[in-house]
N, C-alpha and C positions, 0 to 999 in steps of 0.2 A: 505054563504061565497063564495067569488069568487075563482076560481081555479087558481093555479099558472101559470104564463106566462113563468116562467123560473125556472128550478131546476138544481142545480149542486151538485153532490155527490162525494166527495173524489177525486176531480180532481188533477192530478199530472203532472208536466212537468219539465224536467231538460234541462239545456243548459250546457253541459259539467259537471263540478263539481258543478254547481250552481243549486239549486232546486228553480225554479221560483214559482211553486205551489207545495204544500206539504200537500195535503188533504184539498182542497178548497171546502167548502160546502156553498150553498146559495139557498134560495127560495124567489122568488119575485112574489107578487100577481098581477093579471091583473089590468090595469088601474092605476098603482101607479108609483112613482119615487123611485128607490133605489139608494142612493148615496154610492159609493164604495170609502172609504177613506183609505189612508195608506201612509207610508213614500215612498220616491223614492226607486224603486227597490223592493217594497213589493210584486209585482205580479199583480197589477191592469190591466195593458195593456195586459199581458199574458192571464189573465182570459177572457178579452173581445175578444181577438183574437181567443181563443178556442170556446167561446160561439157563435161567429159569423162565425164559420167554416173556419177561415183563418189559423188555426193551429190545428194539431191533438194532443190530450192529450196523455201522456204516460200511464195514468191509470185513473180510475174513469169513471163516465158517466155524461152526461148533456142532458137535454131536453129543447128545446125552442119552445114555441107554441105547445107542445106535441110531437115534433119530435126530434129524437136523432141526436145530432150534428155530429156524425161520420157515423152512418148507414143510416141516412136520411138527409144528408147535403143539397141536392138539395131542399127538401121541406123546410128546415130551412131558406135557403137563399131567398126563395120565400116570406117568411113572416117577414123578418127583414129589418131594415135600419141601416146604420153605418156611423157615422161622426167622423172623426179623429181630431187630435189636430190642424190641419191646413186646411183651406178652400180649397177644391179640385175643384175649379172653373176656367174656362178659362177667363182670363182678356180681351182677344180680343173680345170675344162675348158679346152680351148684356145679361141681366138677363134672358129675355124670351128665347133667343137662347140657353143659357146654359141648362135650364130646358127641352126644347124641345129635345136637344141632348141627355140628360139623359133618356128621355122617349123612344127615338128610340133605345138607347143602351139596354133598358129593353124590346125591341121587341114590343113596342106599335106602333100602326099605326100612320101615320102622323097627322091625324085629332084628334085622341085620345091624342097624346102627346101634341098637341097644347092646347086642352081643359084642360088637366091636368095641364099644365104650368100656364094657366090663373088662375085656381083655387088656386094654391099654391102661386102665386104672390100676390093674394088678401089676403090669409090667413096669410102670413108673412109680410104684410104691405109694399110690394114692387111694387105695381101696377104703381105708378107714376114714378118709376125708371126702369120699365120693359124694355124699349128700349134704355136705357143708357148703354154704355160699362162698364163692371165690373171693369175695371181699374180705373174708376172714383168713385167707391163705397167706402164708409167708411168701416172700419173694421167690425163694427157691421152689416152693410148691407151685406157684403160678407159672414159673418157667418150665417146670416139668410137665404141667398140664398143657402148656403151649406146644412143647415138643410132642406130646401125645397126640394133639390135634393134627400135627403135621404127618402123623403116621396112620391116619384113618384108612388110607388106601394102601398101606404097606409099601411105600415108595422104594424103588430100587436105589434112588439117589436122593439124599437129603442135603439141602443147602441151609447152613446155619450162619447167619450174618450177625456176628458179634453177640452170640446168645447169652453171655453172662455179664453184659454191660450193666453196671450198677448193683450187682449182687455182692453180698459179703462173702468172705472166703469159705464159710461153711456151706452156703447155698450154691456157690460156684462148684464146690466139690460134689454136691448132689447132682448137678447137671452133668459133670464129667462122668459120674458113675452111670447115668442114664445113657449117655452117648456111647460109652464102651459096651454096654449091654446090647444096644441096637446094632453096632458094628459086628459084634460077635455072632449075630444072626444073619449076617451077610449084607447089611446095608452099606452103601458107600456114602461118605460124608465129605462135603467141601465146607470147611470151617474158616470163616474170616474172623480174625481177632486182632485186637491190639495188645492182648495180654501174652507176653512172651512165654511165661510159664505154662499157660494153657496149651499153647502149640507144642511145647516140649513134652507135656504130659500126655497129650492125646494123639498127636499126629504121627503117622508112619512116614509121611512125606511132608516137607515144608517147601513152599514156593514163596520167594520174596519178590514182591512187586514194587517197582519204583518208577514214577513218571509213565505209568501205563504199560510197562513191559516187565516180564519176569526176568530178574537179573540173577537168580540162583534157584535151583530146584533139585533137592536131594533129600535123603534121610536126615533127621536131626543130628545124628552122630557124624555123618560125613560132612555136613555143613560146619559143625564145630571143628572138624579136623582142618578146615580151611584156615581157621584162625591160628592154628598151631596145635601141638600135642598136649598131653597132660602136663600139669604142673605139680611139683613136689614142694610142699610147705613144711618147713622144720622150725621149731621154736626151741632155742637152746636155753639151758637153765641159767647160764652166766653170760651177761652181755660182754664181759671181757674176752670170752672165747668165740665171739661172733666172727671176727676176721679169720681166725684159724679154721673155724668150722666151714666158712664159705669157701676157703681154699680147698679143703678136703672134698666138699660137695662138687666143686668145679672139676676136680681131678677125676672123680669116679663117674660123673655124668657126662663129661665132655662139653658142658654148656656153662655159660657165664651166669652165675646167680645174682639176684638182687637181694639187698639186705635192708632191714628196717630196725635200727637200733632201739627205737622207742618200744617195740614189742618183741625184740630179740628174734626176729623172724628172718629166715632165709627162704627165698622162692626161686625155683629153677625149672625151666622146661625140660621134660624128659620124654624119651621115645618109648622104651619098654618100661611101663610104669612099675610093675612089681620087681623087676630086676634092679631098676634104679633105686627103688625104696630099700630093698634088702642090702644092696651094696653100700649105699650111703650110711645106713644105720650101723652096719658092721664096721666101716672105716672110722666113723665117729666114735664108736665104742672102743675100738682098738687105740684111738688117740686120746682116750680119756675125756671126751667131750660129752657131757650129760645133755640128753635131749628131753625136753619137757613135754613136747607135743609134736605130732607128725600127721600130715594129711595129704592125700592125693586128690586132686580135683580136675575135672574136665572144663574146658571153656564153656561159658554160659551162652544162652541164646542172645543175651544182651551184647556180649562181645561179638557174636556173629553179626548181629544187626549193625553194630558200630562199624565192623569191618566192611560190610556190604553197602551201607547207605551213607557212611561218613559221620553219623551222630548216634549217640546212645539213646536208648529208650528212656522215657521219663517215668515218674511215679504218679499214679493216680492218688486221689485223696485217701484211699485205704491202704496205700503202700505197695500196691501191685504194679510191677513194671508194665508200661504200655509203650507202644510205638508212637513216637512223637509226631 
């Protein structure tokens, strides 16, 4: 089993009367992505700021790459990268010049900084735009350049604090592709995000934080199982057969289905998804009930979020689900 890249135990932080973190616990394995989900104000950014040594905790302890974030902060900073919500790149400079500048700021020699910039431009698919001024980059290209800057020193752990905020779906997908590439090479990522689909797509582990504490921590699939099993959706061809079909489905699945006459749909929770699907279709066919459409679906992260926090995610202006 791989060792933890990040361990937080009982982290606490207050801002006046507000407890931003109130016993925050988290362990993240090396070479994985951990998605940190939570409502606005739940403590996500505070946790990242403490783990990246930008903020001292009031209590508890945390290790990143085996180093204590308070007592060994210099060693932690040497092994991490951090990308915030907005791209911290200079629009006047070219992509190459930006990366070379960051390399020099990290005390790399001129030749080393240039070589590292070329490597990162290639890794993030920016070679063709390397000598173009950043003000002419798309949002996705700027974000990828910002991610590249965070990798100047090849960090063992990368903190991404809402890295795709404000990006359109195409550019968001570009960033996802870059993150997957980095993780495939052994980097550990702690990703804070309000986009539930983003966490579902990228994360091996999801931790849900609410009121400064982690209230759930597991793989996306296991968290979805907390909401219930899979659901079988059937659409019958004739609304007049809806009642009879629902009775057949109830008998073969052992669960009480819901019906929607407006769309002729039957929805029922199932345990063994393929067995239930096969049995239901066979029984309906034998009864002479025509099925127009059928689908199996798992619970969504929005349903997980509702189950854990008591409210659904909302939609951002581009239609992407976000944690309210």
